[in-house]
FIKOLTOR-538356 format. One record per residue: residue number from 1; x, y, z of N, C-alpha, C in turn; residue in three letters. Coordinates in steps of 0.05 Angstrom, whole numbers, m for minus. Atoms other than C-alpha are relative to their C-alpha. Layout:
N
+------+--------+--------+--------+--------+--------+--------+--------+--------+--------+------+
| resi |   n.xx |   n.yy |   n.zz |  ca.xx |  ca.yy |  ca.zz |   c.xx |   c.yy |   c.zz | resn |
+------+--------+--------+--------+--------+--------+--------+--------+--------+--------+------+
|  NUM |      X |      Y |      Z |      X |      Y |      Z |      X |      Y |      Z |  ala |
...
+------+--------+--------+--------+--------+--------+--------+--------+--------+--------+------+
This chain:
89
+------+--------+--------+--------+--------+--------+--------+--------+--------+--------+------+
| resi |   n.xx |   n.yy |   n.zz |  ca.xx |  ca.yy |  ca.zz |   c.xx |   c.yy |   c.zz | resn |
+------+--------+--------+--------+--------+--------+--------+--------+--------+--------+------+
|    1 |     17 |    m23 |      0 |      0 |      0 |      0 |     18 |     25 |      0 |  met |
|    2 |    m14 |    m25 |     m1 |     27 |     68 |    m17 |    m17 |     20 |     14 |  glu |
|    3 |     15 |    m20 |    m15 |      7 |    124 |     30 |     18 |     23 |      8 |  thr |
|    4 |    m14 |    m23 |    m11 |     26 |    193 |     53 |     m3 |      2 |     30 |  thr |
|    5 |      5 |      0 |    m29 |      4 |    175 |    123 |     14 |    m23 |     14 |  glu |
|    6 |    m16 |     22 |    m11 |     60 |    129 |    145 |     m4 |     m3 |     30 |  ala |
|    7 |      4 |      4 |    m29 |     52 |    144 |    220 |    m27 |    m13 |      7 |  pro |
|    8 |     26 |     12 |     m5 |    m22 |    125 |    217 |      1 |    m30 |     m6 |  arg |
|    9 |     m3 |     28 |      8 |     m6 |     60 |    181 |     16 |    m15 |     21 |  val |
|   10 |    m17 |     13 |    m21 |     49 |     45 |    232 |    m17 |     m6 |     25 |  glu |
|   11 |     16 |      4 |    m23 |     m1 |     54 |    288 |    m20 |    m23 |     m4 |  glu |
|   12 |     18 |     23 |      6 |    m50 |      6 |    254 |     15 |    m26 |      2 |  leu |
|   13 |    m16 |     24 |     m2 |      6 |    m45 |    248 |      6 |     m7 |     30 |  phe |
|   14 |     m5 |      5 |    m28 |     22 |    m36 |    322 |    m25 |    m12 |     14 |  arg |
|   15 |     25 |     12 |    m11 |    m51 |    m51 |    340 |     m2 |    m29 |     m9 |  arg |
|   16 |      2 |     27 |     11 |    m49 |   m112 |    295 |     19 |    m19 |     15 |  leu |
|   17 |    m20 |     18 |    m13 |     14 |   m139 |    328 |     m9 |     m5 |     29 |  thr |
|   18 |     10 |      5 |    m27 |    m18 |   m130 |    397 |    m22 |    m21 |      0 |  arg |
|   19 |     22 |     20 |      2 |    m78 |   m170 |    375 |     10 |    m28 |     m7 |  arg |
|   20 |     m9 |     27 |      9 |    m39 |   m226 |    341 |     23 |    m11 |     16 |  thr |
|   21 |    m23 |     10 |    m14 |     22 |   m230 |    385 |     25 |     m3 |    m17 |  gly |
|   22 |    m23 |      3 |     18 |     67 |   m229 |    324 |     19 |     24 |      4 |  leu |
|   23 |    m18 |    m23 |     m1 |    130 |   m186 |    325 |     m4 |     18 |    m24 |  pro |
|   24 |      3 |    m20 |     20 |    129 |   m122 |    285 |     27 |     12 |     m7 |  leu |
|   25 |    m25 |    m11 |     10 |    187 |    m98 |    242 |     m6 |     22 |    m20 |  phe |
|   26 |      3 |    m22 |     19 |    195 |    m34 |    202 |     26 |      2 |    m16 |  arg |
|   27 |    m24 |     m3 |     17 |    241 |    m25 |    142 |     m4 |     25 |    m18 |  trp |
|   28 |     m1 |    m23 |     18 |    259 |     38 |    103 |     28 |      1 |    m12 |  ala |
|   29 |    m26 |     m2 |     13 |    314 |     52 |     54 |     21 |     15 |     17 |  leu |
|   30 |    m19 |    m16 |    m15 |    345 |    104 |    100 |      9 |    m13 |     26 |  ala |
|   31 |     m7 |     10 |    m27 |    344 |     64 |    165 |      4 |    m30 |      1 |  thr |
|   32 |     m2 |     29 |      0 |    342 |    m10 |    146 |    m21 |    m12 |     18 |  gly |
|   33 |     20 |     15 |    m15 |    305 |    m61 |    188 |      2 |      6 |     30 |  leu |
|   34 |      1 |     m6 |    m28 |    283 |    m43 |    258 |    m22 |    m16 |     13 |  gln |
|   35 |     21 |     13 |    m15 |    244 |    m82 |    310 |    m16 |     21 |     14 |  ala |
|   36 |     17 |    m19 |    m13 |    184 |    m43 |    334 |    m13 |    m12 |     25 |  leu |
|   37 |     12 |     13 |    m23 |    148 |    m92 |    379 |      5 |    m30 |     m2 |  glu |
|   38 |    m15 |    m13 |    m22 |    181 |   m122 |    417 |     25 |     14 |    m10 |  pro |
|   39 |    m23 |    m16 |     10 |    236 |    m71 |    410 |     27 |    m13 |      4 |  ser |
|   40 |    m26 |     14 |     m5 |    289 |   m120 |    433 |      3 |    m25 |    m17 |  asn |
|   41 |     m2 |     24 |     18 |    277 |   m172 |    378 |     26 |      0 |    m15 |  ala |
|   42 |    m26 |      2 |     15 |    340 |   m198 |    345 |     m4 |      6 |    m29 |  ala |
|   43 |      2 |     m8 |     28 |    353 |   m170 |    276 |     25 |     m6 |    m15 |  leu |
|   44 |    m22 |      1 |     19 |    397 |   m183 |    217 |      5 |     28 |    m10 |  ala |
|   45 |     m6 |    m25 |     12 |    431 |   m125 |    184 |    m12 |      0 |    m28 |  ser |
|   46 |     14 |      0 |     25 |    383 |   m111 |    127 |     m5 |     29 |    m10 |  cys |
|   47 |      3 |    m27 |     10 |    394 |    m45 |     93 |     m9 |      0 |    m29 |  arg |
|   48 |      8 |      2 |     28 |    386 |    m67 |     20 |    m27 |    m15 |     m2 |  lys |
|   49 |     26 |     14 |      3 |    317 |    m88 |     m4 |      3 |    m30 |     m4 |  pro |
|   50 |     m3 |     29 |      4 |    343 |   m156 |    m27 |      8 |    m14 |     25 |  thr |
|   51 |     m7 |     11 |    m25 |    374 |   m168 |     41 |    m24 |     m3 |     18 |  asp |
|   52 |     25 |      1 |    m16 |    308 |   m152 |     75 |    m17 |    m23 |     m9 |  leu |
|   53 |     17 |     21 |     10 |    269 |   m199 |     30 |     12 |    m27 |      5 |  leu |
|   54 |    m13 |     25 |     m7 |    320 |   m254 |     40 |     m4 |     m7 |     29 |  gln |
|   55 |      5 |      3 |    m29 |    312 |   m244 |    115 |    m28 |    m11 |      4 |  his |
|   56 |     28 |      9 |     m2 |    237 |   m253 |    108 |     m3 |    m29 |     m9 |  val |
|   57 |      1 |     27 |     11 |    246 |   m315 |     65 |     12 |    m20 |     20 |  leu |
|   58 |    m14 |     18 |    m19 |    292 |   m346 |    118 |    m10 |      0 |     28 |  gln |
|   59 |     11 |     m3 |    m27 |    252 |   m325 |    179 |    m13 |    m27 |      9 |  ala |
|   60 |     11 |     26 |    m10 |    235 |   m386 |    222 |    m27 |      3 |     13 |  arg |
|   61 |     26 |     m4 |    m12 |    174 |   m354 |    253 |    m13 |     24 |    m14 |  ser |
|   62 |     16 |    m21 |     13 |    119 |   m308 |    229 |      5 |     27 |     13 |  ala |
|   63 |     m2 |    m27 |    m10 |    122 |   m233 |    237 |    m14 |     19 |    m19 |  gly |
|   64 |     12 |    m21 |     17 |     92 |   m169 |    210 |     22 |     19 |     m9 |  leu |
|   65 |    m21 |    m17 |     11 |    137 |   m128 |    165 |    m13 |     24 |    m14 |  tyr |
|   66 |      9 |    m25 |     12 |    121 |    m56 |    149 |     23 |     10 |    m17 |  leu |
|   67 |    m22 |     m7 |     19 |    163 |    m41 |     86 |     m7 |     26 |    m13 |  met |
|   68 |      9 |    m27 |      8 |    159 |     34 |     75 |      9 |      8 |    m28 |  leu |
|   69 |    m10 |    m10 |     26 |    201 |     45 |     12 |      3 |    m22 |    m21 |  asp |
|   70 |     m5 |     22 |     19 |    198 |    m22 |    m23 |    m10 |      6 |    m28 |  leu |
|   71 |     11 |     m6 |     26 |    156 |      5 |    m80 |     20 |     14 |    m18 |  his |
|   72 |    m20 |    m14 |     16 |    216 |     45 |   m103 |     18 |    m19 |    m15 |  arg |
|   73 |    m18 |     19 |     14 |    252 |    m18 |   m125 |    m16 |    m23 |    m14 |  val |
|   74 |     16 |     20 |     14 |    195 |    m56 |   m159 |     10 |     m6 |    m28 |  phe |
|   75 |    m11 |      5 |     26 |    234 |    m51 |   m224 |     23 |    m20 |      1 |  asp |
|   76 |    m23 |     19 |     m4 |    288 |    m98 |   m196 |    m11 |    m29 |     m3 |  asp |
|   77 |     11 |     27 |      4 |    275 |   m170 |   m222 |      6 |    m18 |     24 |  pro |
|   78 |     m6 |     17 |    m24 |    308 |   m201 |   m160 |    m20 |      6 |     22 |  val |
|   79 |     21 |     m7 |    m20 |    261 |   m162 |   m114 |    m27 |    m12 |     m7 |  val |
|   80 |     26 |     12 |      9 |    201 |   m184 |   m155 |      0 |    m30 |      4 |  leu |
|   81 |     m1 |     29 |     m4 |    224 |   m256 |   m153 |     m2 |     m7 |     30 |  ser |
|   82 |      2 |      5 |    m28 |    234 |   m254 |    m78 |    m28 |      5 |     11 |  gln |
|   83 |     28 |     m5 |     m8 |    165 |   m223 |    m68 |    m19 |    m22 |     m8 |  leu |
|   84 |     16 |     22 |      9 |    135 |   m278 |   m109 |      4 |    m25 |     17 |  gln |
|   85 |     m6 |     22 |    m18 |    170 |   m330 |    m66 |    m14 |      3 |     27 |  glu |
|   86 |     13 |     m6 |    m25 |    144 |   m297 |     m3 |    m30 |     m4 |     m2 |  ile |
|   87 |     29 |      2 |      4 |     73 |   m293 |    m30 |     m9 |    m29 |     m3 |  ala |
|   88 |      8 |     28 |      4 |     74 |   m367 |    m48 |     m1 |    m16 |     26 |  ala |
|   89 |     m1 |     15 |    m26 |     85 |   m387 |     25 |    m26 |      2 |     15 |  arg |
+------+--------+--------+--------+--------+--------+--------+--------+--------+--------+------+
């Protein structure tokens, strides 16, 4: 989803993570991957979009991932392939 209201979307994701008990992660091109809830969750160093998506593919447990800038790299065939693999799971 593209939006100009990122803080509002982030709050919606925070509510969802409280309801589901799943950890919440936030990724942006400028900051990389950050754990939001719980804030002490272990993280891999994922600054590049392909590293982030590889992290999601290899994750052993479910989580919610808020990917703020991913739409900027939809022209990358590797990114599209990784997204297809994630969607197939």
